[in-house]
C-alpha positions as CSV (number, residue, x, y, z in Angstrom):
1,M,0.0,0.0,0.0
2,R,2.8,2.4,0.9
3,Q,4.6,1.5,-2.3
4,K,1.6,2.3,-4.4
5,L,1.1,5.6,-2.5
6,A,4.7,6.6,-3.1
7,V,4.5,5.8,-6.8
8,G,1.2,7.8,-7.0
9,L,2.8,10.8,-5.2
10,L,5.8,10.6,-7.6
11,I,3.5,10.6,-10.7
12,V,1.6,13.6,-9.3
13,A,4.8,15.5,-8.6
14,L,6.2,14.8,-12.0
15,V,2.9,15.9,-13.7
16,T,2.8,19.1,-11.6
17,A,6.4,19.9,-12.4
18,G,5.8,19.3,-16.1
19,A,2.8,21.5,-16.0
20,T,4.6,24.2,-14.1
21,I,7.5,24.3,-16.6
22,W,5.1,24.4,-19.5
23,L,3.2,27.3,-17.9
24,L,6.4,29.2,-17.2
25,K,7.6,28.7,-20.7
26,W,4.3,29.8,-22.1
27,L,4.5,33.0,-20.0
28,G,8.1,33.5,-21.3
29,V,9.7,33.6,-17.8
30,S,11.3,30.2,-17.3
31,E,14.2,30.2,-19.7
32,K,17.5,31.9,-19.0
33,A,17.9,35.2,-20.9
34,F,19.6,34.4,-24.1
35,G,20.0,36.9,-26.9
36,F,17.9,40.0,-27.3
37,P,15.0,39.9,-26.7
38,S,14.5,37.1,-24.3
39,A,13.0,38.6,-21.1
40,V,10.9,41.5,-20.1
41,G,13.0,44.3,-18.6
42,Q,16.1,43.7,-20.8
43,S,17.6,47.0,-22.0
44,L,20.4,47.9,-24.3
45,T,21.8,51.4,-24.9
46,Y,24.2,52.2,-27.8
47,G,26.2,55.2,-28.8
48,I,25.8,56.0,-32.5
49,Y,28.9,57.2,-34.3
50,Q,29.7,58.8,-37.6
51,N,33.4,59.1,-38.6
52,D,34.3,58.2,-35.0
53,N,32.2,61.1,-33.7
54,K,29.3,60.3,-31.5
55,V,26.1,61.7,-33.0
56,G,23.4,60.1,-30.9
57,A,22.2,57.2,-28.9
58,I,19.6,54.4,-29.1
59,T,18.0,52.6,-26.1
60,Q,16.0,49.5,-26.7
61,T,13.9,48.0,-23.9
62,V,11.8,44.8,-23.7
63,A,8.5,46.3,-22.5
64,E,6.0,43.4,-22.9
65,W,5.7,39.6,-23.7
66,Y,2.5,38.6,-25.4
67,P,2.2,34.8,-25.0
68,Y,-0.9,34.5,-27.2
69,L,1.1,36.1,-30.0
70,N,4.5,34.5,-29.1
71,Q,6.2,37.8,-29.4
72,Y,7.9,40.6,-27.5
73,L,7.3,44.4,-27.7
74,I,10.5,46.4,-27.9
75,M,10.3,50.1,-27.1
76,I,13.1,52.0,-28.9
77,E,14.2,55.6,-28.1
78,V,16.2,57.2,-31.0
79,S,17.0,60.8,-31.6
80,D,15.3,61.2,-35.0
81,S,12.1,59.5,-34.1
82,E,9.2,60.3,-31.7
83,N,8.6,56.6,-31.0
84,V,9.5,53.2,-32.4
85,E,7.8,50.1,-31.4
86,V,9.1,46.7,-32.8
87,F,7.3,43.3,-32.2
88,V,9.9,40.5,-32.2
89,K,9.5,36.7,-32.0
90,K,11.7,34.6,-29.7
91,D,13.9,33.5,-32.6
92,G,14.7,37.2,-33.4
93,R,12.5,37.6,-36.4
94,V,10.6,40.9,-36.6
95,K,6.7,40.6,-36.8
96,G,5.9,44.4,-36.9
97,I,7.3,47.8,-36.8
98,Y,5.6,51.1,-35.9
99,D,8.1,54.0,-36.6
100,Y,7.2,57.6,-36.1
101,I,10.0,59.7,-37.6
102,L,10.2,63.5,-37.1
103,L,11.1,65.3,-40.5
104,S,11.1,68.8,-39.2
105,Q,14.0,70.6,-37.4
106,L,13.6,72.5,-34.2
107,G,11.6,75.7,-34.8
108,E,10.1,74.5,-38.0
109,P,6.4,73.5,-38.6
110,R,5.9,70.0,-37.2
111,R,6.2,67.3,-39.9
112,F,6.4,63.5,-39.5
113,R,6.6,60.2,-41.3
114,R,4.9,57.1,-40.1
115,E,6.0,53.6,-41.2
116,M,4.1,50.5,-40.3
117,W,5.4,47.0,-41.3
118,S,3.5,43.8,-40.7
119,L,5.2,40.4,-41.5
120,S,3.4,37.1,-41.9
121,Y,5.7,34.1,-42.0
122,T,2.9,31.6,-42.7
123,A,1.7,33.6,-45.7
124,N,5.3,34.7,-46.7
125,S,4.1,38.3,-47.1
126,I,5.1,41.8,-46.0
127,S,2.5,44.6,-45.6
128,I,3.8,48.2,-45.5
129,T,2.0,51.4,-44.9
130,I,3.7,54.8,-45.1
131,V,2.2,58.2,-44.3
132,E,4.3,61.3,-44.9
133,D,2.5,64.6,-44.2
134,E,-0.7,64.3,-46.4
135,N,0.7,61.5,-48.6
136,G,0.0,57.9,-48.0
137,A,1.1,54.7,-49.7
138,V,0.6,50.9,-49.0
139,G,2.2,47.8,-50.4
140,E,1.8,44.0,-50.1
141,I,5.0,42.3,-51.0
142,D,6.0,38.6,-51.2
143,M,8.5,37.7,-48.6
144,P,11.7,36.1,-49.9
145,E,13.3,33.1,-48.2
146,N,15.4,33.9,-45.1
147,F,14.2,37.4,-45.0
148,V,15.8,39.8,-42.6
149,C,13.8,42.9,-41.7
150,K,15.2,46.3,-40.8
151,W,16.2,46.7,-37.1
152,E,16.5,42.9,-37.2
153,D,19.9,42.8,-38.9
154,Y,21.8,45.1,-36.5
155,Y,20.2,44.1,-33.1
156,F,18.0,41.0,-33.1
157,R,18.6,38.2,-35.6
158,F,22.2,37.2,-35.4
159,G,22.2,36.9,-31.6
160,K,19.7,34.1,-32.2
161,E,21.6,32.3,-34.9
162,P,23.7,29.2,-34.0
163,L,27.0,31.1,-34.4
164,S,30.3,29.2,-34.5
165,P,33.6,29.7,-36.3
166,R,32.2,27.7,-39.3
167,Y,28.8,29.6,-39.5
168,S,27.8,30.8,-43.0
169,K,24.3,31.5,-44.3
170,R,22.5,33.4,-47.2
171,F,19.8,35.9,-46.3
172,N,17.6,38.4,-48.2
173,F,17.8,41.9,-46.9
174,V,15.9,45.1,-47.8
175,A,18.1,46.9,-50.4
176,Q,15.6,49.7,-51.3
177,I,12.1,50.9,-50.4
178,V,10.4,52.4,-53.6
179,E,7.5,54.8,-52.8
180,N,5.0,56.3,-55.1
181,F,3.1,59.3,-53.8
182,P,0.5,60.5,-56.4
183,G,-0.5,63.4,-54.3
184,P,-2.5,64.5,-51.2
185,G,-5.6,62.3,-50.7
186,V,-4.6,59.7,-53.3
187,R,-3.3,56.4,-52.0
188,G,0.2,55.5,-53.4
189,T,2.1,52.3,-53.6
190,V,5.2,50.9,-51.8
191,D,7.5,48.3,-53.2
192,V,10.6,46.7,-51.8
193,I,13.8,45.7,-53.7
194,F,15.7,42.9,-52.0
195,T,19.3,41.8,-52.1
196,S,20.8,38.4,-51.2
197,R,23.9,38.6,-48.9
198,T,26.0,36.2,-47.1
199,A,26.4,36.3,-43.3
200,R,29.5,34.4,-41.9
201,V,31.6,34.4,-38.8
202,I,35.0,35.7,-39.9
203,K,36.8,35.6,-36.5
204,E,36.5,35.6,-32.7
205,E,37.6,38.7,-30.9
206,R,37.8,40.2,-27.4
207,L,36.3,43.7,-27.8
208,M,36.2,46.6,-25.3
209,V,33.3,49.1,-25.6
210,P,31.9,51.6,-23.1
211,A,29.8,48.8,-21.5
212,G,32.8,46.5,-20.8
213,T,34.9,43.9,-22.4
214,F,33.2,41.0,-24.3
215,D,34.3,37.8,-26.1
216,C,32.6,38.0,-29.5
217,Y,31.9,36.3,-32.7
218,V,32.4,38.8,-35.6
219,V,29.8,38.4,-38.3
220,E,30.5,39.8,-41.7
221,I,27.4,40.4,-44.0
222,A,28.7,40.9,-47.5
223,G,27.7,40.8,-51.2
224,G,24.4,41.7,-52.9
225,G,25.8,44.9,-54.5
226,A,25.9,46.8,-51.1
227,K,28.3,49.8,-51.0
228,E,29.7,48.7,-47.6
229,D,29.9,45.4,-45.8
230,L,28.3,45.2,-42.3
231,F,30.2,43.8,-39.4
232,I,28.4,42.8,-36.2
233,W,30.2,41.8,-32.9
234,V,27.9,39.3,-31.0
235,D,28.8,38.3,-27.4
236,K,29.4,34.6,-27.2
237,H,27.6,34.2,-23.9
238,A,24.6,36.6,-23.7
239,R,24.3,36.7,-27.5
240,I,23.7,40.4,-27.7
241,T,25.0,42.9,-30.3
242,V,28.1,44.6,-28.7
243,Q,29.1,46.7,-31.7
244,W,28.2,47.0,-35.4
245,K,30.1,48.9,-38.2
246,S,29.3,49.7,-41.7
247,G,31.5,52.2,-43.6
248,R,31.8,55.3,-41.5
249,R,28.8,54.4,-39.3
250,A,29.0,52.4,-36.1
251,A,27.2,51.6,-32.8
252,K,28.8,50.7,-29.6
253,L,27.1,49.2,-26.5
254,E,27.2,51.7,-23.6
255,N,25.2,49.8,-21.0
256,Y,22.8,46.9,-20.6
257,S,20.7,45.2,-18.0
258,G,18.4,42.3,-17.6
259,F,20.8,39.4,-18.7
C-alpha cells in the first residue's frame, strides 16, 4: 500500500512539475535570458557614431511579452524618431514595426513620417503602410526566403543564430524601399527591392566598448551589391550585439541590463 502511495505521489509530482514548466515557458519567464529579446525588462543602450564622432544614442527595452502572439514588444528611443515600437519573435524575427520619424527641425512646422510594417511568415508576405504629411502609400510584397527585416539585422537576428567559427548562411535583406506618392488624398504604392547577402563568422575577438569587455563572434554580412559590408560583434555568452560597423557608421554598446 505504501509503495503504491509513493508511486502515485511521484507521478503527481512529475505531472505538476511538467505543467509548471510548460506554464512558465508559455509565459516566457522560465528560460535563461539568451539573446535579445528574451526577457521583459532587458535594456540595451548604444552610442551611434559617424566618422568616430558620437552623434546620438539608441535605447532598446523589452516592454512586454505577449504569450498568445508569441512575441515581445521592444520600445526604442532614438534621436530622429518620436517613437519606435518593434514586435519580435523569440527567434529574433521581426513581426511588426511602428516607426514615427520626425522630419522637421527645431523651430520648423511639425512634420512627421509614419511607417508600419507587418510580416506574416505563414503567408510569406510583408505589408507596409507609409504616411508622410498628407501623402500615403501601401504595399503587399511577397517575402523572400530567409528574409531579414530592418532593425533585425543590427540588433536581433544574429544573436539568435547558431554562431560558430564555421557559421555561414545566405539571407535576403531590404536593399531599397520604392515609394510612389501620387499626391495628397490619393493612395500611393510601396514596393521593396531585396538583395541576397552572405552572413558568416570571420573571426573571434575580445572587444572593449563603453559597457565593458566582451568575447565576441564577428559576423560579416557581404555581397548583394551593397556599397559597404556590415560587421556585427555578437557576445558569445549573452548573445547580444556589442558593436556594429558599416563604412563610417557604427554603434557601440554603452550599458545593458536584464541578462
